[in-house]
C-alpha angles and dihedrals in degrees: 000000000000115000113211128186092183100068093085094052102058113116094003125125116250095247134036107005096038093059091062095056103073099086133079127358094349090075125041125008107211126207115238112249137148102293094198095059134073136059130322129281119299120253099010092145129059138153092285094049104042111283120133118255138159121281120251114271116256115259112284095013114137120197122212118221122230118237090253124193136278133228115204130349106244126141096249112075122210125182124220111196111191138154100258090161134028139178091293100042133267117017119227090200092054091048090050091052090050092048090050088055089052090050092049090051092049093046092051094055084220129173091164103087145041115213113212106206113203131181113229089192089226092281138103092237090050091050092052092048093046091049093048091049092050093049090048087055091053105267112168096192135021120225112196156332111183109213123066100237090048091049091053092053093045089048092051091055094042093048091054088055094044094245124138124234129213104192136184102223122122092209111100091201084075092059127092143138107316090008107091130184118219096182129101107271124209088227091064093049093050094048093048092049094051093043089056092045090054091049089052091056102260112154108175126036126187122201130228106183134165120240095247137100095270092050091049093049091048093047092052091055092041091060092050094046094044089055091047093052097040095247121156117230106203098168137019116190121188121189137183110257109274094015108083097133101099093043091051090051091053090051090050091052090055095043095131092061100068142035098202140031123213113210116183096188131139122251097249091056097046099083090065092044091048090054091054092046093052092048090053094046094247102127122137092264089069103031131014111255119204127193140166135252090285086082093064086101135106090239092069104039097079098041111124096223092052100055101120094016121136129226136167128239142149114269108258101217093098094045092049091053091047092048092052092055091043092054091048092053102037105022095233141077118270123237109258092246092054090097088068091064090042093053094042093052093043090051093048090051094047093049092048088059099044113029106050117202091349093058097120099026122130092250092056097043093047094047103152092221087067130199135280118231142165091287096042135265122347139167135189122237121220089249090060098254121112145221120227132193105244133181127218116232133193122215117228138150093356096308139082123231128193112251096169116029122223114262116258095207138023130246125202128029098286094234 
């Protein structure tokens, strides 16, 4: 099914009324698929939480950008900065992001934009050079890069030129005014999970978190969200990755102090954690266990301790529809984060048609009504972070079912 950002803009004035028409049914139409199936959340790994990325360039090193390629020939120029190559040669993720941009352009039927595709070579220096080259060629907005250190360098160059960035990193330290993150952020998953727990009557939530970057990010947001929703936090246990046993035993000894446990752990580590939880009598039949979108993975769905556990994730109907069209066009499966490039390009095209000279201004990009993409509704905050519409799922019998659907629109001003 074609996904079209532009439907909501037809007949609207360029200011005022048009800005309220991005959300809900006026934007994407999503094909109906099984929302509980499909791969994990996009963008769950970044430089700070374990994904590979290029090393920082040595002091004084200047990278030279390749000429790149172009998609389309419209008057408005948009840059797509992606890791087409890495230390070991061509990057399948970068190619998938580029292909998603091509699919977005084809789906839009656009003749409005030219997409300048640049390889950041999986390095900060490469990202800076690619961004400078794109701006020199007339790019009005930068889409990408993926990794946090690369985003920061691209942002530095773009900021000096007064150009906004919509990047794909999951590290909020890479966000800032005019430098927006489109990815799924751990902060959003944590907040959605605790909001739902509060609505379901949970009063006191303990934490079992690994001593790694992801655990630290999740714990920081947990403490903010717990305070916001009036949840007690009687116990916080940190453990070295792969060694949760002693922390689990301390939780078991304090079992009467909490009615839920929050565990921000990755899927590949959960079998060992599950074993410790079961041995200590802390499975989800006795205490509610809450995770993040990292658990939207086949490796977690059959674990004994997690039967009945909750986690948050985007609904997969839009991704499944996107993946079907991607396979038909390119003959391969897309990377899970490919929808980020698809949505970013679709948004850039839609705004080029509807918003005139203000198309990539802060007021347009931070419109509180948000936008509706392949993975559901999203909106950018003035500080560069985002809010995403997420569902809550419950694990049971080797599957995950939605128990609280993702919102279709936003309320509040998004500040």
